[in-house]
C-alpha positions in Angstrom: 196.9 -92.4 -180.7 195.5 -93.2 -184.1 191.8 -92.4 -184.5 189.3 -95.1 -185.5 188.7 -95.5 -189.2 185.4 -93.6 -189.3 187.0 -90.5 -187.8 190.0 -90.1 -190.0 188.4 -87.7 -192.5 187.2 -85.3 -189.7 189.1 -82.3 -188.4 190.2 -83.0 -184.8 192.0 -79.8 -183.8 190.6 -76.5 -182.4 190.3 -73.7 -184.8 192.8 -71.6 -183.0 195.3 -74.3 -182.4 198.0 -72.5 -184.4 200.1 -74.5 -186.8 198.2 -77.4 -188.1 199.7 -80.9 -188.0 200.7 -82.5 -191.3 197.9 -85.0 -191.1 195.3 -82.3 -190.5 196.5 -80.3 -193.5 196.0 -83.4 -195.7 192.3 -83.6 -194.7 189.8 -82.3 -197.3 188.1 -79.1 -196.4 184.4 -78.7 -196.8 183.2 -76.1 -199.3 183.5 -72.7 -197.6 181.9 -69.4 -198.1 183.8 -66.3 -197.1 184.6 -66.8 -193.4 182.4 -63.9 -192.2 179.4 -65.7 -193.7 180.1 -69.2 -192.6 177.9 -70.8 -189.9 179.0 -73.6 -187.5 176.1 -75.6 -186.1 176.9 -77.2 -182.8 174.8 -80.1 -181.6 175.3 -81.8 -178.1 174.6 -85.5 -177.8 174.3 -87.2 -174.4 173.9 -90.9 -173.6 170.8 -90.1 -171.6 169.3 -88.0 -174.4 165.6 -88.5 -175.0 165.5 -87.4 -178.6 167.5 -89.1 -181.4 169.8 -86.7 -183.3 169.4 -88.2 -186.8 166.3 -86.3 -187.9 168.0 -83.0 -186.9 171.2 -83.9 -188.6 169.4 -84.9 -191.8 167.7 -81.6 -191.8 171.1 -79.8 -191.7 172.5 -81.4 -194.8 171.4 -78.5 -197.1 173.4 -76.2 -194.9 176.5 -78.4 -195.3 176.0 -78.4 -199.0 175.9 -74.6 -198.9 179.3 -74.4 -197.2 178.5 -74.4 -193.5 179.6 -77.0 -191.0 178.0 -79.3 -188.5 179.8 -80.3 -185.3 178.5 -83.1 -183.0 179.8 -83.2 -179.4 179.1 -86.3 -177.5 179.8 -87.7 -174.0 181.3 -91.1 -174.9 178.2 -92.3 -176.8 178.4 -95.9 -178.0 180.5 -96.5 -181.1 177.4 -97.7 -183.0 175.6 -94.4 -182.3 178.5 -92.3 -183.4 179.1 -94.4 -186.5 175.4 -93.9 -187.4 175.9 -90.2 -187.8 179.5 -89.9 -189.0 178.5 -89.1 -192.6 176.1 -86.5 -191.5 178.6 -84.2 -189.7 181.9 -82.4 -190.4 183.4 -82.9 -187.0 182.8 -85.3 -184.1 184.2 -84.3 -180.8 184.1 -86.2 -177.5 183.2 -83.9 -174.6 181.9 -84.7 -171.1 178.6 -83.4 -169.6 177.1 -81.0 -168.7 175.7 -79.5 -171.8 177.4 -76.2 -171.3 180.8 -77.8 -171.5 179.9 -79.7 -174.7 178.6 -76.5 -176.4 181.7 -74.5 -175.4 184.0 -77.3 -176.7 182.1 -77.4 -180.0 182.6 -73.7 -180.3 186.3 -74.1 -179.7 186.5 -76.5 -182.7 184.2 -74.4 -184.9 185.5 -72.7 -188.0 182.6 -70.4 -188.8 182.2 -66.8 -187.7 178.6 -67.4 -186.7 177.8 -70.1 -184.2 174.4 -71.8 -184.0 173.7 -73.9 -181.0 171.0 -76.5 -181.7 169.5 -79.4 -179.7 168.5 -82.9 -180.9 164.9 -82.9 -182.0 165.0 -79.3 -183.4 164.4 -79.0 -187.2 165.5 -75.7 -188.8 163.3 -74.0 -191.4 164.3 -74.0 -195.0 167.1 -71.6 -195.8 167.9 -71.1 -192.2 171.4 -69.8 -193.0 170.0 -67.0 -195.2 167.5 -66.1 -192.5 170.2 -65.9 -189.9 172.7 -63.9 -191.9 170.1 -61.5 -193.3 168.7 -60.9 -189.8 172.0 -60.1 -188.2 173.0 -57.8 -191.0 169.7 -55.9 -191.2 169.2 -55.5 -187.5 172.8 -54.8 -186.5 172.3 -57.3 -183.6 175.1 -59.8 -182.8 172.9 -62.7 -181.6 169.3 -64.0 -181.9 167.0 -67.0 -181.9 164.1 -68.6 -183.8 160.4 -68.8 -183.0 159.4 -72.4 -182.2 156.6 -74.6 -183.3 156.3 -77.6 -180.9 155.0 -80.8 -182.4 151.6 -81.9 -181.2 148.1 -80.5 -181.3 147.5 -76.9 -182.3 146.4 -76.0 -178.8 149.4 -77.7 -177.1 151.8 -76.0 -179.6 150.2 -72.6 -178.8 150.3 -73.2 -175.1 154.0 -74.1 -175.2 155.3 -71.5 -177.6 153.6 -68.3 -176.4 155.5 -68.0 -173.0 158.8 -68.9 -174.8 158.2 -66.2 -177.5 157.2 -63.5 -175.0 160.2 -64.2 -172.8 162.7 -64.0 -175.6 161.2 -60.9 -177.2 160.4 -58.9 -174.1 163.1 -60.1 -171.7 165.9 -61.3 -174.0 165.9 -64.7 -172.4 166.2 -67.5 -175.0 165.4 -71.2 -174.5 167.7 -73.9 -175.7 165.2 -75.2 -178.2 165.0 -71.8 -180.0 168.4 -72.3 -181.7 170.6 -69.6 -180.3 172.9 -68.1 -182.9 175.7 -65.6 -182.1 178.6 -64.0 -183.8 181.9 -65.6 -182.7 183.5 -62.5 -181.3 180.5 -61.9 -178.9 180.5 -65.5 -177.8 184.2 -65.3 -177.0 183.7 -61.9 -175.3 181.2 -63.2 -172.8 183.2 -66.4 -172.2 180.8 -68.9 -173.6 178.1 -70.8 -171.8 178.2 -70.6 -168.0 178.4 -74.0 -166.3 174.9 -73.9 -164.9 173.3 -77.4 -165.6 169.9 -77.1 -167.0 170.0 -73.3 -167.1 172.9 -72.7 -169.5 170.8 -71.0 -172.2 169.2 -68.6 -169.6 172.6 -67.8 -168.2 174.2 -67.0 -171.5 171.2 -65.0 -172.6 171.8 -62.7 -169.6 175.3 -62.2 -170.8 174.6 -61.7 -174.5 171.8 -59.3 -174.0 174.2 -56.8 -172.4 175.3 -56.1 -176.0 171.7 -55.6 -177.1 168.5 -57.5 -177.5 168.4 -60.7 -179.6 167.0 -60.6 -183.1 163.9 -62.8 -183.2 163.2 -64.8 -186.4 159.5 -65.3 -186.8 160.0 -68.3 -189.2 159.9 -71.1 -186.6 161.9 -74.2 -186.1 160.0 -77.4 -185.2 160.6 -78.9 -181.8 159.9 -82.6 -181.3 158.0 -83.7 -178.3 160.1 -85.3 -175.6 159.4 -88.6 -174.0 157.4 -88.5 -170.8 
């Protein structure tokens, strides 16, 4: 089956597929750093999503320019919605809900040795790639997360972020909105996100922290307020 025109320039085979098809070999590769320092950002998109992905994808363009990749996994979103973001990503993959399955599918297609799982509405801080790589190398940890700065009044932001920060720093339980980053080998070792709807980040945190606590980046990412 021939892919629609907007998708022809995108890679459509898993990273570990084996021998690439001739049409895949002809596709242009994004600029790449050495594999060990490449980050694949995986963003799930659902038809019932409350937050538009465009602001998040726009904020990721400096990472793409630096040689990292962005993968969008959607559950049969409308062609119009997909076409709107085609130029902002390196790969678009169709994958059904729940979110855990979408994230695992995105990881299967990722080419980077570091995986960053992000949610729509989350805006990474400047030089997030440098922060992640430096933190992993300096700490010796194999996974981690960001502090968060929820949008809204200062009091509301403090009220939301404090429990999230303490839980991730003391218990090693990371929220989805904190931007979970993990080295590929550890993600594969734990088997990816457990299929626990609504609790996939908690579930994988319990698996990942068996290798050690997460590294906590104090530089926050901004989290947009959700409707309702």
